[in-house]
Kinemage of the C-alpha trace (Angstrom):
@kinemage 1
@onewidth
@group {chain A} dominant
@subgroup {mainchain}
@vectorlist {calphas} color= white
{ca met a 1} P -13.445 128.857 -21.762
{ca leu a 2} L -16.231 130.639 -19.884
{ca asn a 3} L -15.483 133.726 -21.965
{ca asn a 4} L -16.918 131.769 -24.894
{ca ile a 5} L -20.344 131.596 -23.244
{ca lys a 6} L -20.567 135.276 -22.285
{ca asn a 7} L -22.862 136.044 -25.200
{ca ile a 8} L -25.042 133.030 -24.408
{ca ser a 9} L -25.625 133.856 -20.756
{ca ser a 10} L -26.182 137.576 -21.389
{ca ala a 11} L -28.524 137.155 -24.383
{ca cys a 12} L -31.452 135.883 -22.311
{ca val a 13} L -34.131 138.580 -21.816
{ca lys a 14} L -36.029 136.450 -19.238
{ca cys a 15} L -39.192 136.209 -21.343
{ca gly a 16} L -40.004 132.849 -19.729
{ca lys a 17} L -41.090 131.010 -22.876
{ca cys a 18} L -38.566 128.271 -22.152
{ca ile a 19} L -39.803 127.399 -18.670
{ca gln a 20} L -42.999 125.582 -19.581
{ca ser a 21} L -41.133 123.437 -22.085
{ca cys a 22} L -38.236 122.552 -19.744
{ca thr a 23} L -37.958 118.857 -18.887
{ca val a 24} L -36.252 119.312 -15.505
{ca tyr a 25} L -38.466 122.235 -14.445
{ca asp a 26} L -41.508 120.072 -15.185
{ca ile a 27} L -40.515 117.589 -12.486
{ca lys a 28} L -38.917 120.004 -9.972
{ca lys a 29} L -41.066 123.132 -10.322
{ca asp a 30} L -38.071 125.172 -9.181
{ca glu a 31} L -36.853 127.993 -11.401
{ca thr a 32} L -33.283 127.417 -10.274
{ca asn a 33} L -33.604 124.286 -12.375
{ca ser a 34} L -34.849 125.977 -15.530
{ca pro a 35} L -33.158 127.438 -18.624
{ca arg a 36} L -33.150 131.070 -17.468
{ca gly a 37} L -32.224 129.927 -13.973
{ca phe a 38} L -29.263 128.021 -15.374
{ca leu a 39} L -28.178 131.076 -17.381
{ca asp a 40} L -28.437 133.379 -14.340
{ca leu a 41} L -26.286 130.993 -12.316
{ca ile a 42} L -23.784 130.629 -15.148
{ca ser a 43} L -23.528 134.415 -15.427
{ca ala a 44} L -22.959 134.784 -11.665
{ca tyr a 45} L -20.386 131.996 -11.704
{ca lys a 46} L -18.619 133.490 -14.738
{ca asp a 47} L -18.416 136.872 -12.994
{ca glu a 48} L -16.984 135.148 -9.893
{ca asn a 49} L -19.998 136.105 -7.786
{ca leu a 50} L -20.734 132.446 -7.185
{ca lys a 51} L -18.369 129.640 -6.232
{ca leu a 52} L -18.646 126.115 -7.511
{ca asp a 53} L -19.717 123.665 -4.799
{ca lys a 54} L -21.621 120.372 -4.638
{ca gly a 55} L -24.968 122.160 -4.643
{ca leu a 56} L -24.184 124.173 -7.758
{ca lys a 57} L -22.667 121.110 -9.399
{ca lys a 58} L -25.929 119.249 -8.845
{ca val a 59} L -27.924 122.066 -10.442
{ca phe a 60} L -25.743 122.130 -13.566
{ca glu a 61} L -25.851 118.344 -13.842
{ca ser a 62} L -29.645 118.230 -13.508
{ca cys a 63} L -30.251 119.493 -17.069
{ca phe a 64} L -31.327 116.743 -19.471
{ca leu a 65} L -29.780 118.601 -22.443
{ca cys a 66} L -32.972 117.891 -24.369
{ca thr a 67} L -32.759 121.341 -26.080
{ca arg a 68} L -36.514 121.955 -25.767
{ca cys a 69} L -35.626 125.421 -24.467
{ca val a 70} L -33.472 126.140 -27.515
{ca glu a 71} L -36.326 125.093 -29.785
{ca val a 72} L -38.829 127.557 -28.265
{ca cys a 73} L -36.420 130.429 -27.537
{ca pro a 74} L -37.103 133.460 -29.795
{ca ser a 75} L -33.344 134.130 -29.861
{ca asn a 76} L -32.357 130.464 -30.244
{ca ile a 77} L -30.031 130.737 -27.221
{ca arg a 78} L -27.846 127.612 -26.917
{ca val a 79} L -28.456 126.904 -23.239
{ca asp a 80} L -27.152 123.369 -23.750
{ca thr a 81} L -23.785 124.633 -25.015
{ca ala a 82} L -23.441 126.959 -21.999
{ca ile a 83} L -24.179 124.105 -19.578
{ca glu a 84} L -21.734 121.790 -21.336
{ca ala a 85} L -19.037 124.459 -20.984
{ca val a 86} L -19.717 124.758 -17.248
{ca arg a 87} L -19.595 120.978 -16.883
{ca phe a 88} L -16.084 121.136 -18.320
{ca asp a 89} L -15.186 123.526 -15.497
{ca ile a 90} L -16.796 121.163 -12.990
{ca val a 91} L -14.586 118.333 -14.229
{ca lys a 92} L -11.459 120.533 -13.998
{ca gln a 93} L -12.204 121.560 -10.424
{ca met a 94} L -13.984 118.519 -8.970
{ca gly a 95} L -13.001 115.623 -11.226
{ca ile a 96} L -15.124 112.727 -12.501
{ca ala a 97} L -16.477 109.965 -10.262
{ca trp a 98} L -14.592 106.663 -10.548
{ca tyr a 99} L -17.515 104.718 -11.988
{ca lys a 100} L -18.006 107.330 -14.720
{ca lys a 101} L -14.273 107.294 -15.479
{ca ile a 102} L -14.438 103.536 -16.051
{ca met a 103} L -17.406 103.831 -18.396
{ca leu a 104} L -15.921 106.752 -20.329
{ca tyr a 105} L -12.568 104.968 -20.647
{ca leu a 106} L -14.203 101.829 -22.031
{ca leu a 107} L -16.251 103.797 -24.554
{ca ser a 108} L -13.174 105.610 -25.833
{ca his a 109} L -10.997 102.465 -26.135
{ca arg a 110} L -12.809 100.007 -28.378
{ca lys a 111} L -10.384 97.093 -28.076
{ca val a 112} L -10.645 97.232 -24.297
{ca met a 113} L -14.418 97.574 -24.606
{ca asp a 114} L -14.493 94.521 -26.884
{ca leu a 115} L -12.753 92.516 -24.173
{ca ala a 116} L -14.979 93.913 -21.408
{ca ala a 117} L -18.085 93.097 -23.457
{ca lys a 118} L -16.927 89.495 -23.902
{ca phe a 119} L -16.472 89.095 -20.152
{ca gly a 120} L -19.746 90.890 -19.588
{ca tyr a 121} L -21.571 88.474 -21.872
{ca val a 122} L -20.120 85.441 -20.066
{ca phe a 123} L -20.812 86.653 -16.520
{ca gln a 124} L -23.839 88.956 -16.858
{ca ser a 125} L -26.308 86.173 -16.023
{ca cys a 126} L -24.627 85.799 -12.595
{ca ala a 127} L -25.643 89.287 -11.470
{ca phe a 128} L -28.539 90.053 -13.773
{ca lys a 129} L -31.719 88.424 -14.961
{ca ile a 130} L -31.835 88.464 -18.742
{ca gln a 131} L -35.180 89.860 -19.903
{ca asp a 132} L -34.753 89.423 -23.663
{ca asn a 133} L -31.943 89.490 -26.204
{ca ser a 134} L -30.928 93.059 -25.426
{ca met a 135} L -32.018 93.916 -21.857
{ca met a 136} L -31.336 92.562 -18.385
{ca arg a 137} L -32.671 93.316 -14.905
{ca ala a 138} L -30.293 94.133 -12.033
{ca lys a 139} L -30.375 92.011 -8.870
{ca phe a 140} L -28.508 94.584 -6.739
{ca ser a 141} L -27.697 98.310 -6.533
{ca leu a 142} L -24.455 100.171 -7.298
{ca pro a 143} L -23.665 103.450 -9.075
{ca met a 144} L -25.154 103.126 -12.593
{ca ile a 145} L -26.966 99.970 -11.421
{ca lys a 146} L -30.234 100.220 -9.532
{ca lys a 147} L -31.975 97.084 -8.337
{ca asp a 148} L -34.739 95.942 -10.678
{ca arg a 149} L -33.951 98.509 -13.392
{ca leu a 150} L -33.475 97.313 -16.945
{ca leu a 151} L -30.008 97.737 -18.430
{ca ile a 152} L -28.496 96.800 -21.760
{ca ala a 153} L -27.259 93.217 -22.109
{ca phe a 154} L -24.045 92.438 -23.969
{ca lys a 155} L -23.974 90.265 -27.070
{ca lys a 156} L -21.564 87.363 -27.472
{ca lys a 157} L -19.855 89.276 -30.267
{ca ser a 158} L -20.116 92.934 -31.246
{ca phe a 159} L -21.662 93.924 -34.561
{ca leu a 160} L -18.403 95.268 -36.000
{ca asn a 161} L -16.519 92.135 -34.982
{ca ser a 162} L -19.228 89.965 -36.565
{ca asn a 163} L -18.898 91.383 -40.069
{ca pro a 164} L -16.270 92.011 -42.759
{ca asn a 165} L -14.931 95.489 -43.471
{ca phe a 166} L -16.981 95.892 -46.620
{ca ile a 167} L -20.244 94.280 -47.688
{ca asp a 168} L -20.586 94.099 -51.458
{ca asn a 169} L -24.244 93.979 -52.507
{ca lys a 170} L -23.339 94.367 -56.195
{ca gly a 171} L -24.724 97.882 -56.149
{ca glu a 172} L -23.760 100.964 -58.098
{ca lys a 173} L -23.283 103.053 -54.953
{ca ser a 174} L -21.786 102.553 -51.523
{ca ile a 175} L -22.489 104.051 -48.139
{ca ala a 176} L -20.560 103.902 -44.868
{ca leu a 177} L -22.095 103.012 -41.514
{ca phe a 178} L -21.308 104.677 -38.189
{ca val a 179} L -22.987 102.168 -35.905
{ca gly a 180} L -22.738 103.745 -32.417
{ca cys a 181} L -21.641 101.976 -29.229
{ca leu a 182} L -25.068 100.772 -28.049
{ca ala a 183} L -25.952 99.251 -31.427
{ca asn a 184} L -22.482 97.741 -31.667
{ca tyr a 185} L -22.513 95.955 -28.313
{ca ser a 186} L -26.147 95.491 -27.326
{ca tyr a 187} L -28.844 96.542 -29.787
{ca thr a 188} L -27.121 94.775 -32.665
{ca ser a 189} L -30.476 93.981 -34.299
{ca thr a 190} L -30.648 97.659 -35.308
{ca ala a 191} L -27.303 97.464 -37.099
{ca phe a 192} L -28.080 94.141 -38.774
{ca ser a 193} L -31.361 95.631 -39.997
{ca ile a 194} L -29.386 98.266 -41.901
{ca leu a 195} L -27.459 95.525 -43.669
{ca lys a 196} L -30.730 93.792 -44.511
{ca ile a 197} L -32.235 96.985 -45.952
{ca ala a 198} L -29.051 97.796 -47.877
{ca lys a 199} L -29.027 94.305 -49.387
{ca lys a 200} L -32.644 94.711 -50.493
{ca leu a 201} L -31.741 98.019 -52.147
{ca asn a 202} L -28.450 96.743 -53.638
{ca ile a 203} L -26.363 99.315 -51.766
{ca asn a 204} L -22.826 98.380 -50.711
{ca val a 205} L -21.880 99.072 -47.092
{ca asp a 206} L -18.496 100.065 -45.675
{ca leu a 207} L -18.572 99.306 -41.946
{ca met a 208} L -15.764 101.744 -41.116
{ca gln a 209} L -14.041 99.313 -38.772
{ca lys a 210} L -11.727 102.035 -37.400
{ca gln a 211} L -14.533 104.287 -36.198
{ca val a 212} L -14.387 105.348 -32.541
{ca cys a 213} L -17.076 106.470 -30.102
{ca cys a 214} L -18.740 109.730 -31.166
{ca gly a 215} L -17.860 111.220 -27.761
{ca ala a 216} L -21.383 112.238 -26.726
{ca pro a 217} L -21.160 110.652 -23.237
{ca his a 218} L -17.852 112.446 -22.657
{ca tyr a 219} L -19.208 115.761 -23.968
{ca phe a 220} L -22.282 115.691 -21.748
{ca thr a 221} L -20.119 114.768 -18.733
{ca gly a 222} L -17.506 117.502 -19.316
{ca asp a 223} L -14.588 115.296 -20.395
{ca phe a 224} L -13.523 117.663 -23.180
{ca lys a 225} L -10.001 116.276 -23.570
{ca thr a 226} L -11.400 112.918 -24.686
{ca val a 227} L -14.060 114.588 -26.841
{ca glu a 228} L -11.348 116.445 -28.764
{ca ser a 229} L -9.355 113.259 -29.343
{ca leu a 230} L -12.349 111.183 -30.465
{ca ala a 231} L -13.804 113.932 -32.657
{ca lys a 232} L -10.525 114.531 -34.497
{ca lys a 233} L -10.038 110.801 -35.102
{ca asn a 234} L -13.540 110.416 -36.498
{ca ile a 235} L -13.465 113.556 -38.655
{ca ser a 236} L -10.137 112.563 -40.234
{ca tyr a 237} L -11.471 109.055 -40.817
{ca phe a 238} L -14.727 110.344 -42.316
{ca glu a 239} L -12.851 112.648 -44.682
{ca glu a 240} L -11.003 109.651 -46.131
{ca lys a 241} L -14.096 107.450 -46.335
{ca leu a 242} L -16.204 110.133 -48.027
{ca lys a 243} L -13.808 110.031 -50.968
{ca lys a 244} L -15.122 106.526 -51.704
{ca val a 245} L -18.741 106.459 -50.502
{ca glu a 246} L -21.825 108.524 -51.240
{ca ala a 247} L -22.706 109.164 -47.599
{ca ile a 248} L -22.225 108.073 -44.006
{ca ile a 249} L -25.386 106.963 -42.231
{ca ile a 250} L -25.998 106.688 -38.494
{ca pro a 251} L -28.897 104.746 -36.903
{ca glu a 252} L -28.666 106.701 -33.641
{ca ala a 253} L -30.087 110.168 -32.952
{ca thr a 254} L -27.543 110.969 -30.223
{ca cys a 255} L -24.513 109.885 -32.259
{ca ser a 256} L -25.886 111.652 -35.325
{ca ala a 257} L -26.490 114.919 -33.439
{ca met a 258} L -23.063 114.762 -31.814
{ca ile a 259} L -21.283 114.274 -35.125
{ca arg a 260} L -23.459 116.468 -37.352
{ca val a 261} L -24.101 119.336 -34.909
{ca asp a 262} L -22.098 119.224 -31.693
{ca tyr a 263} L -18.677 118.563 -33.219
{ca glu a 264} L -18.796 122.018 -34.768
{ca his a 265} L -20.208 123.557 -31.558
{ca phe a 266} L -17.473 121.888 -29.520
{ca phe a 267} L -14.575 123.113 -31.628
{ca lys a 268} L -15.993 126.634 -31.644
{ca leu a 269} L -16.303 126.421 -27.877
{ca ile a 270} L -12.586 125.653 -27.559
{ca asn a 271} L -11.648 128.268 -30.193
{ca asp a 272} L -10.501 125.786 -32.842
{ca glu a 273} L -12.020 127.215 -36.016
{ca glu a 274} L -10.033 124.946 -38.349
{ca trp a 275} L -11.544 121.754 -36.906
{ca ala a 276} L -14.968 123.420 -36.651
{ca lys a 277} L -14.852 123.982 -40.418
{ca arg a 278} L -13.762 120.395 -41.037
{ca ala a 279} L -16.597 119.146 -38.823
{ca arg a 280} L -19.119 121.277 -40.704
{ca lys a 281} L -17.804 120.054 -44.058
{ca val a 282} L -18.129 116.325 -43.308
{ca ser a 283} L -21.563 116.841 -41.711
{ca glu a 284} L -22.972 117.762 -45.122
{ca arg a 285} L -22.765 114.119 -46.181
{ca ile a 286} L -23.698 112.473 -42.898
{ca phe a 287} L -27.328 111.496 -42.297
{ca ile a 288} L -29.449 109.774 -39.714
{ca ala a 289} L -30.359 106.462 -41.364
{ca ser a 290} L -34.088 107.070 -41.927
{ca lys a 291} L -33.354 110.424 -43.597
{ca tyr a 292} L -30.914 108.859 -46.030
{ca phe a 293} L -33.115 105.882 -46.912
{ca tyr a 294} L -36.177 108.092 -47.364
{ca glu a 295} L -34.566 110.806 -49.513
{ca phe a 296} L -31.842 109.048 -51.464
{ca thr a 297} L -33.101 105.499 -52.052
{ca pro a 298} L -36.293 103.841 -53.381
{ca leu a 299} L -37.045 102.274 -49.970
{ca leu a 300} L -40.441 103.985 -49.685
{ca gln a 301} L -41.531 102.591 -53.047
{ca val a 302} L -40.271 99.125 -52.099
{ca leu a 303} L -42.263 99.174 -48.836
{ca gln a 304} L -45.431 100.281 -50.636
{ca lys a 305} L -45.464 96.954 -52.473
{ca leu a 306} L -45.419 94.955 -49.226
{ca pro a 307} L -48.417 93.934 -47.062
{ca lys a 308} L -49.407 95.858 -43.933
{ca lys a 309} L -48.681 94.513 -40.447
{ca asp a 310} L -51.656 93.903 -38.201
{ca tyr a 311} L -50.559 95.770 -35.065
{ca lys a 312} L -50.508 99.342 -33.866
{ca leu a 313} L -47.275 101.316 -33.715
{ca thr a 314} L -46.380 104.638 -32.119
{ca tyr a 315} L -43.221 106.724 -32.357
{ca his a 316} L -41.257 108.786 -29.830
{ca asp a 317} L -39.209 111.658 -31.262
{ca pro a 318} L -35.667 111.615 -29.822
{ca cys a 319} L -34.616 115.119 -28.725
{ca his a 320} L -31.360 114.778 -30.641
{ca ser a 321} L -33.248 113.941 -33.812
{ca lys a 322} L -36.225 116.307 -34.021
{ca lys a 323} L -34.992 119.274 -31.997
{ca met a 324} L -31.315 119.287 -32.878
{ca gln a 325} L -31.479 118.072 -36.482
{ca gly a 326} L -35.057 118.662 -37.607
{ca tyr a 327} L -35.667 114.991 -38.484
{ca his a 328} L -39.198 113.756 -37.768
{ca lys a 329} L -41.083 113.410 -41.064
{ca glu a 330} L -38.871 110.872 -42.828
{ca val a 331} L -39.050 108.033 -40.313
{ca arg a 332} L -42.825 108.424 -39.974
{ca glu a 333} L -43.379 108.264 -43.725
{ca leu a 334} L -41.443 105.002 -43.863
{ca leu a 335} L -43.249 103.435 -40.906
{ca lys a 336} L -46.762 104.494 -41.906
{ca val a 337} L -46.609 102.449 -45.106
{ca asn a 338} L -46.758 99.050 -43.413
{ca phe a 339} L -47.948 99.728 -39.864
{ca lys a 340} L -51.031 101.117 -38.148
{ca phe a 341} L -49.562 104.366 -36.900
{ca lys a 342} L -50.760 106.358 -33.893
{ca glu a 343} L -49.147 109.655 -32.834
{ca leu a 344} L -48.228 110.225 -29.202
{ca asp a 345} L -49.564 113.172 -27.243
{ca asp a 346} L -46.947 115.933 -26.925
{ca thr a 347} L -44.532 114.815 -29.609
{ca asn a 348} L -41.882 117.152 -28.136
{ca ser a 349} L -41.568 115.312 -24.814
{ca cys a 350} L -38.144 114.098 -23.677
{ca cys a 351} L -37.700 110.445 -22.668
{ca gly a 352} L -35.537 111.466 -19.701
{ca phe a 353} L -32.298 109.650 -20.557
{ca gly a 354} L -30.153 112.753 -20.038
{ca gly a 355} L -26.680 111.197 -20.279
{ca leu a 356} L -24.257 109.377 -18.012
{ca ser a 357} L -24.608 111.626 -14.952
{ca met a 358} L -28.393 111.587 -15.103
{ca gln a 359} L -28.478 107.807 -15.392
{ca ser a 360} L -26.041 107.279 -12.520
{ca asp a 361} L -26.386 110.147 -10.041
{ca tyr a 362} L -29.951 111.294 -10.725
{ca tyr a 363} L -31.652 108.085 -11.794
{ca asp a 364} L -34.836 108.771 -9.809
{ca glu a 365} L -35.351 112.075 -11.639
{ca ala a 366} L -34.679 110.432 -14.996
{ca leu a 367} L -37.209 107.723 -14.168
{ca lys a 368} L -39.866 110.309 -13.304
{ca val a 369} L -39.566 111.773 -16.783
{ca gly a 370} L -39.628 108.316 -18.358
{ca leu a 371} L -42.735 107.278 -16.432
{ca lys a 372} L -44.490 110.457 -17.510
{ca arg a 373} L -43.720 109.582 -21.128
{ca val a 374} L -45.084 106.068 -20.556
{ca lys a 375} L -48.484 107.601 -19.780
{ca asp a 376} L -48.516 109.101 -23.282
{ca ile a 377} L -47.499 105.746 -24.731
{ca glu a 378} L -50.263 103.896 -22.880
{ca lys a 379} L -52.867 106.413 -24.112
{ca ser a 380} L -51.931 105.518 -27.676
{ca glu a 381} L -52.801 101.848 -27.000
{ca ala a 382} L -49.910 100.916 -29.261
{ca gln a 383} L -48.403 97.452 -29.078
{ca ile a 384} L -45.038 98.662 -30.349
{ca leu a 385} L -43.066 101.790 -29.411
{ca ser a 386} L -40.290 102.942 -31.715
{ca ala a 387} L -37.571 105.626 -31.681
{ca glu a 388} L -34.424 106.081 -33.758
{ca cys a 389} L -32.204 106.266 -30.684
{ca ser a 390} L -30.722 103.538 -28.476
{ca ala a 391} L -30.501 105.918 -25.500
{ca cys a 392} L -34.276 106.476 -25.752
{ca arg a 393} L -34.664 102.726 -26.145
{ca met a 394} L -32.755 102.001 -22.951
{ca gln a 395} L -34.598 104.688 -20.974
{ca leu a 396} L -38.122 103.958 -22.217
{ca ser a 397} L -37.697 100.169 -22.039
{ca asn a 398} L -36.890 100.568 -18.355
{ca ala a 399} L -39.793 102.981 -17.802
{ca leu a 400} L -42.178 100.560 -19.550
{ca his a 401} L -40.834 97.754 -17.368
{ca gln a 402} L -41.247 99.766 -14.149
{ca ser a 403} L -44.836 100.648 -15.072
{ca lys a 404} L -45.568 97.025 -16.044
{ca ser a 405} L -46.660 98.096 -19.507
{ca asn a 406} L -47.319 95.521 -22.235
{ca thr a 407} L -45.890 97.776 -24.952
{ca asn a 408} L -42.648 96.526 -26.502
{ca phe a 409} L -39.839 98.563 -28.064
{ca lys a 410} L -38.532 98.051 -31.593
{ca ala a 411} L -36.156 100.321 -33.499
{ca pro a 412} L -37.677 101.732 -36.710
{ca leu a 413} L -35.043 100.076 -38.874
{ca glu a 414} L -35.844 96.715 -37.276
{ca leu a 415} L -39.524 97.215 -38.061
{ca ile a 416} L -38.805 98.212 -41.637
{ca ala a 417} L -36.446 95.280 -42.189
{ca ser a 418} L -39.056 92.875 -40.753
{ca cys a 419} L -41.372 93.789 -43.651
{ca phe a 420} L -39.022 91.936 -46.015
{ca asp a 421} L -39.468 88.635 -44.157
{ca glu a 422} L -42.712 87.840 -45.962
{ca thr a 423} L -41.354 88.480 -49.437
């Protein structure tokens, strides 16, 4: 597989434009942990001049995969794809830690996850202090669990298990919803907000009850075997659903980027051009939710008839939304109608979530990035922080908690749906 990244690692001319934008370099100030440093190491490893050990593994796992380097690179070099390919090699040679295996298994087996979530809901108050409806604070430390950090709390019943297969709003068109694991099991208010908006707009919603995890956690960890299985299941399922619905919408930046962008990258990486073409084809009718509602429905006009809210809102751009998919205007235009909107400094900053390995093995580094972002949020003096990404929500909610900030997090779709309450 490393032959597939030869062109990536050799294309870098070491101009250095990527370094000042790199999330991990910003906190480490070590060029080993920078885009061109990663590419040099990948090239040496590919040419067998460097052996994989724990030190090198740590370097390759330290990347947040925020793609800021790709955005500023004059040659648009896919550093993220090269690192993901090396992480696959890491998994082949060194395996996956047991606690990551458990998490990845649960995410890829929804019926088992449903059962685990039910038990989690019943017993989570024994080990955690519930902060609100969707977050809880740990009372102890383990891998993936650090004392006093905020984590997602399970709901009594998942979103998909709480609704019928198809919601008929007596509309002329139908859409399908890919909800994402975090919105299905924890941040269900985001998913229910979509149903509320769709009802207001008389759009029917197919909940695609047989959808499986998008595979992003597995992809970022290097578990390519599971990625292939999940991606093929979803693509085949989407192909059938798109015969009956106008579009598939996704309320999550990470899930949306994985399905719309990285599915094609992944299949090209493993030399499967047939599935790469199928991934590209379905992506043409898959949208992040705000994009779809802004461009293809009268939601903006509906919101313009509603009163303004009397509190200040700011918005964080998820890396997988703005950088990977180019979405940033649509959600702002929808939010600005009814809220006092204040832009954050450095709209390109990463929240620091970084994936499963970053959240478990390098939590302190992830928190440093999150706390830096909190400083931008506090400068805005906003009462509400929003982002169309549950991973950003989890990361920034914890960073806000650790910094004792009074700013609260609300998903943009929740905020938009709340505007209908007064009508």
